[in-house]
VEXMI-262858 format. One record per residue (C-alpha): x, y, z; chain; residue number from 0; residue in one letter. Coordinates in nm, 3 decimals. Layout:
REM residues N
PT;X;Y;Z;A;NUM;a
...
***
This chain:
REM residues 150
PT;0.031;-0.031;-0.011;A;0;m
PT;0.129;0.342;-0.095;A;1;n
PT;0.114;0.604;0.204;A;2;l
PT;0.192;0.897;-0.018;A;3;g
PT;0.467;1.134;0.004;A;4;n
PT;0.698;0.826;-0.100;A;5;g
PT;0.637;0.616;0.206;A;6;m
PT;0.512;0.275;0.149;A;7;q
PT;0.343;-0.003;0.402;A;8;l
PT;0.387;-0.334;0.393;A;9;m
PT;0.202;-0.517;0.663;A;10;t
PT;0.131;-0.869;0.794;A;11;s
PT;-0.048;-1.013;1.100;A;12;t
PT;0.279;-0.942;1.310;A;13;q
PT;0.494;-0.724;1.089;A;14;h
PT;0.480;-0.402;0.942;A;15;l
PT;0.774;-0.245;0.708;A;16;t
PT;0.803;0.123;0.598;A;17;l
PT;1.004;0.251;0.330;A;18;h
PT;1.052;0.646;0.375;A;19;f
PT;1.287;0.913;0.261;A;20;a
PT;1.554;1.106;0.474;A;21;n
PT;1.335;1.366;0.534;A;22;n
PT;1.259;1.524;0.872;A;23;a
PT;0.914;1.559;0.754;A;24;e
PT;0.897;1.187;0.767;A;25;e
PT;0.969;1.119;1.131;A;26;a
PT;0.604;1.188;1.246;A;27;p
PT;0.426;0.985;0.997;A;28;r
PT;0.642;0.701;1.098;A;29;i
PT;0.578;0.736;1.444;A;30;a
PT;0.248;0.734;1.386;A;31;r
PT;0.219;0.423;1.156;A;32;r
PT;0.438;0.241;1.465;A;33;i
PT;0.239;0.329;1.714;A;34;e
PT;-0.138;0.254;1.514;A;35;y
PT;0.061;-0.107;1.436;A;36;f
PT;0.149;-0.151;1.803;A;37;l
PT;-0.151;-0.038;1.955;A;38;h
PT;-0.353;-0.286;1.721;A;39;d
PT;-0.111;-0.571;1.843;A;40;k
PT;-0.212;-0.506;2.193;A;41;k
PT;0.146;-0.368;2.299;A;42;v
PT;0.105;-0.162;2.641;A;43;n
PT;0.130;0.191;2.644;A;44;d
PT;0.481;0.238;2.822;A;45;s
PT;0.622;-0.008;2.596;A;46;i
PT;0.514;0.151;2.295;A;47;i
PT;0.638;0.519;2.463;A;48;n
PT;0.997;0.367;2.452;A;49;k
PT;0.954;0.232;2.130;A;50;i
PT;0.855;0.566;1.979;A;51;l
PT;1.121;0.764;2.188;A;52;l
PT;1.385;0.515;2.043;A;53;c
PT;1.250;0.516;1.673;A;54;v
PT;1.229;0.930;1.661;A;55;d
PT;1.566;0.920;1.787;A;56;e
PT;1.733;0.660;1.525;A;57;l
PT;1.540;0.850;1.250;A;58;i
PT;1.653;1.192;1.394;A;59;t
PT;2.016;1.066;1.373;A;60;n
PT;2.032;0.890;1.062;A;61;i
PT;1.837;1.191;0.873;A;62;i
PT;2.101;1.438;1.016;A;63;a
PT;2.418;1.265;0.998;A;64;h
PT;2.408;0.952;0.777;A;65;a
PT;2.417;1.131;0.419;A;66;y
PT;2.682;1.371;0.314;A;67;n
PT;2.481;1.514;0.016;A;68;d
PT;2.153;1.662;-0.006;A;69;k
PT;2.006;1.379;-0.211;A;70;q
PT;1.722;1.149;-0.118;A;71;e
PT;1.792;0.821;0.020;A;72;h
PT;1.580;0.536;0.105;A;73;a
PT;1.529;0.400;0.482;A;74;v
PT;1.385;0.132;0.578;A;75;l
PT;1.200;0.047;0.934;A;76;l
PT;1.056;-0.319;0.984;A;77;d
PT;0.898;-0.374;1.339;A;78;c
PT;0.773;-0.712;1.413;A;79;k
PT;0.594;-0.830;1.746;A;80;v
PT;0.702;-1.161;1.779;A;81;i
PT;0.724;-1.409;2.093;A;82;d
PT;0.691;-1.166;2.369;A;83;g
PT;0.917;-0.875;2.225;A;84;r
PT;0.913;-0.612;1.986;A;85;v
PT;1.195;-0.625;1.713;A;86;d
PT;1.278;-0.291;1.500;A;87;l
PT;1.538;-0.295;1.241;A;88;e
PT;1.648;0.025;1.061;A;89;l
PT;1.871;-0.021;0.764;A;90;r
PT;2.032;0.284;0.558;A;91;d
PT;2.263;0.353;0.310;A;92;d
PT;2.461;0.634;0.489;A;93;g
PT;2.803;0.653;0.608;A;94;v
PT;2.906;0.362;0.820;A;95;q
PT;2.819;0.445;1.189;A;96;f
PT;2.810;0.191;1.474;A;97;d
PT;2.608;0.356;1.720;A;98;p
PT;2.676;0.063;1.992;A;99;t
PT;3.078;0.140;1.976;A;100;t
PT;3.031;0.484;2.085;A;101;q
PT;3.114;0.598;2.441;A;102;t
PT;2.839;0.674;2.657;A;103;r
PT;2.816;0.979;2.818;A;104;p
PT;2.870;1.019;3.166;A;105;d
PT;2.519;1.127;3.285;A;106;v
PT;2.597;1.193;3.633;A;107;k
PT;2.840;1.536;3.528;A;108;l
PT;2.690;1.863;3.497;A;109;s
PT;2.552;1.982;3.180;A;110;l
PT;2.841;2.228;3.164;A;111;e
PT;3.083;1.957;3.193;A;112;n
PT;2.919;1.694;2.990;A;113;r
PT;3.036;1.688;2.599;A;114;d
PT;2.763;1.755;2.354;A;115;i
PT;2.563;1.463;2.147;A;116;g
PT;2.552;1.095;2.262;A;117;g
PT;2.243;1.136;2.486;A;118;l
PT;2.038;0.988;2.220;A;119;g
PT;2.226;0.692;2.146;A;120;i
PT;2.254;0.657;2.508;A;121;h
PT;1.847;0.656;2.555;A;122;l
PT;1.807;0.411;2.302;A;123;v
PT;2.086;0.180;2.454;A;124;m
PT;1.908;0.202;2.811;A;125;t
PT;1.537;0.186;2.692;A;126;l
PT;1.563;-0.099;2.461;A;127;m
PT;1.691;-0.464;2.616;A;128;d
PT;1.887;-0.531;2.299;A;129;k
PT;2.083;-0.297;2.047;A;130;v
PT;2.304;-0.461;1.735;A;131;e
PT;2.480;-0.344;1.466;A;132;y
PT;2.630;-0.430;1.151;A;133;q
PT;2.719;-0.320;0.823;A;134;r
PT;2.598;-0.539;0.523;A;135;e
PT;2.759;-0.416;0.211;A;136;g
PT;2.669;-0.030;0.161;A;137;d
PT;2.393;-0.042;0.435;A;138;f
PT;2.403;0.044;0.826;A;139;n
PT;2.172;-0.225;0.994;A;140;v
PT;2.038;-0.138;1.343;A;141;l
PT;1.833;-0.383;1.525;A;142;k
PT;1.674;-0.303;1.860;A;143;a
PT;1.436;-0.537;2.063;A;144;s
PT;1.249;-0.489;2.368;A;145;i
PT;1.018;-0.734;2.595;A;146;s
PT;0.631;-0.644;2.555;A;147;t
PT;0.658;-0.734;2.936;A;148;n
PT;0.941;-0.482;3.017;A;149;s
***
C-alpha cells in the first residue's frame, strides 16, 4: 500500500515494514504508523512510548548525520511483534556508523561539564533490551528489541 509522500506500507499479522525518504517530515508519520501498529497488536502503552522515543531518535540521527549529500535516500524500518517482544530493524545506505561502539555519556556530570551529543544513543541503549549493529555491504543495519513485558 502506498501511503503518499514516498512512504510505502507492507504489513502482515505481526509485521510492519516502512520505506521512507531521509526527510525530517517523515518522522511524525513513521511514529504514527508504528504507534497504530503496536496498539493494534495490544502492546502496552509504556512499551510503545519507549519504542517511539527510540525510533524518533534513530530516525533523526539517520536524517541528520548519515548522508554527506543533499540527495534523497531510502530508509527502511521494519517492526515485528514476535514471541513477547518487539523487534525493530533500521536500514540505511548512509556513512558507516556503529552507535553501539560509541562512548556512553557520563550522565552524572553537570550539563556544563558534559560533552555535547550522545544522549540520544544512550537513551536507545538504555530503553531497549538489546541493540545490535552490523554493516551489510553499503548498508547500516541497526536491530533493537524490547520485551513486551518490560
